[in-house]
C-alpha positions in Angstrom: 128.7 -64.3 98.6 131.2 -63.9 96.2 130.3 -64.0 91.8 129.7 -67.6 91.3 129.1 -68.8 94.6 125.5 -70.7 95.6 123.7 -68.8 98.0 122.6 -71.9 100.6 119.0 -71.5 99.8 119.8 -73.0 95.7 119.9 -76.6 94.3 122.7 -77.5 91.2 121.9 -79.9 88.7 119.1 -82.8 89.1 117.2 -84.4 91.2 115.5 -88.5 91.4 112.3 -87.9 93.4 109.8 -90.2 94.4 106.5 -88.7 93.9 103.5 -89.5 96.6 100.4 -91.4 95.0 98.1 -88.7 94.6 95.8 -89.5 97.9 98.7 -89.1 99.9 100.2 -86.1 97.0 97.2 -84.6 99.1 97.4 -84.7 102.3 101.5 -83.5 101.8 100.7 -80.4 99.6 97.2 -79.3 101.8 100.3 -79.4 104.9 102.8 -77.6 103.0 100.7 -75.2 101.2 99.7 -74.2 104.6 103.2 -73.8 106.2 104.3 -72.1 103.4 101.6 -69.6 103.8 102.1 -69.3 107.8 105.9 -68.8 107.2 106.8 -66.8 104.6 106.4 -63.0 105.3 108.1 -60.3 104.7 110.0 -60.3 108.3 111.2 -63.6 107.7 114.9 -63.5 106.9 115.0 -66.5 104.4 110.7 -67.0 102.5 109.5 -70.4 102.8 109.3 -71.6 98.5 106.7 -73.4 97.4 107.6 -77.1 95.9 106.5 -80.3 95.2 106.0 -83.2 97.6 108.6 -85.7 97.3 111.2 -87.9 98.6 114.9 -87.7 96.8 116.4 -91.0 96.1 119.2 -89.2 94.9 119.6 -85.3 93.7 123.5 -82.8 92.8 123.0 -84.6 89.4 125.4 -83.0 86.6 125.5 -83.8 82.9 123.7 -83.3 80.2 120.0 -84.0 80.4 120.2 -86.7 77.9 123.1 -88.4 79.5 121.0 -88.4 82.3 117.9 -89.4 80.8 119.7 -91.9 79.5 121.0 -93.5 83.2 117.2 -92.5 85.1 115.8 -95.4 82.4 118.7 -97.9 83.2 117.8 -97.6 87.0 113.8 -97.5 86.6 114.2 -101.0 84.8 116.7 -101.9 87.0 114.2 -101.7 90.2 111.1 -103.1 91.3 107.8 -101.0 92.9 108.3 -100.9 96.2 106.6 -99.6 99.5 107.6 -97.0 101.4 105.9 -95.6 104.9 107.6 -92.8 107.4 107.7 -92.9 110.8 108.9 -90.0 112.4 108.9 -85.9 112.0 112.7 -84.5 112.3 113.9 -81.3 111.8 117.7 -79.4 111.2 119.7 -76.3 110.8 119.7 -77.3 106.7 117.8 -75.1 104.3 116.5 -78.3 102.2 115.8 -80.1 105.7 114.4 -77.6 108.1 111.2 -79.9 108.9 110.5 -83.7 107.4 109.2 -86.9 107.8 111.8 -89.5 107.4 110.4 -92.7 105.6 112.2 -95.8 107.2 114.8 -97.2 105.4 113.3 -100.5 103.9 116.0 -103.1 101.7 114.1 -101.6 99.0 114.4 -98.0 99.4 118.1 -98.3 100.6 118.5 -100.5 97.7 117.3 -98.3 94.9 119.6 -95.3 96.2 122.5 -98.1 96.5 121.9 -98.3 92.8 121.3 -94.6 92.0 124.1 -94.6 93.5 126.3 -97.0 91.3 125.0 -95.7 87.6 125.8 -92.1 89.3 128.9 -93.1 89.4 128.2 -91.3 93.5 130.1 -94.5 95.9 131.0 -91.4 98.3 127.5 -89.8 98.9 127.4 -89.1 102.4 124.7 -91.8 104.5 121.0 -91.9 103.1 118.7 -90.4 104.8 115.5 -91.1 103.3 112.8 -88.3 104.5 110.1 -86.0 102.3 110.4 -82.2 103.8 107.3 -80.2 104.9 108.8 -77.3 104.7 112.1 -75.4 103.3 114.3 -72.2 105.5 116.2 -71.4 108.2 115.0 -71.8 111.2 115.8 -71.4 114.6 115.2 -74.4 116.8 112.0 -72.5 119.0 110.0 -71.8 114.8 111.4 -75.7 113.7 109.2 -77.2 116.6 106.5 -74.7 116.2 106.1 -75.6 112.8 106.8 -79.8 113.6 103.5 -79.1 116.1 101.5 -77.4 113.8 102.1 -79.9 111.4 100.9 -83.2 114.3 97.9 -80.8 114.7 96.7 -80.0 111.0 97.4 -83.5 110.1 97.8 -86.0 112.9 97.5 -88.8 110.7 100.7 -88.0 108.5 103.1 -90.3 110.4 101.4 -92.9 109.1 100.7 -92.5 105.5 102.3 -94.5 103.3 102.5 -94.8 99.4 104.0 -97.3 96.5 106.7 -96.2 94.5 105.7 -97.2 91.0 108.3 -94.9 89.1 110.8 -92.1 89.8 111.1 -88.5 88.5 113.9 -86.7 86.6 113.5 -82.7 88.0 115.9 -80.0 86.9 116.9 -78.7 90.4 118.7 -75.8 89.0 118.4 -72.7 91.3 116.0 -71.4 93.9 113.1 -74.0 94.4 110.2 -72.0 92.1 111.8 -72.9 89.5 112.7 -76.1 89.7 110.6 -78.9 87.5 109.8 -82.2 86.3 111.4 -83.2 83.1 110.1 -86.8 83.3 108.4 -89.8 84.6 109.7 -93.1 84.4 108.6 -96.4 85.4 110.1 -99.2 87.6 109.7 -102.5 85.5 112.1 -104.6 86.8 
């Protein structure tokens, strides 16, 4: 890696998350902690970091913290609370989408992402694929499928989780996941 180049295991800037409600959060947290425990040993090329359960509404936001806060406030005041339903486990070769649960692309969720893109000037972002990652990492397909099977065994109700998005949360997502932290929550008030 050249100087100034970021590792594929790090993020930049800020992200806006929808954090699951308490009961659903606890269910995800239990499953995710077990996955991190199981898939973080010294023999693996990439460690699976610990991170909070969340659905990213939009990420890689740039600007000063104050500017991003003002835009988050504007976004939150333009949205009303809406339901989030989860529907399928998935996996990919991407570090931040290693194993995940897809969220239903409801009109409210897609509209919230579109409004965030508008406010943050991100109209050319790729198509939105709402999901909650269960583990980050670079694992081969066999291990990713093993992880999916272990998730199904650990919590066979995980695919039926639903929760209300009543707020958005601004996180600093600069660097590796272990360094990410919440800046503040914004209640949806429209």
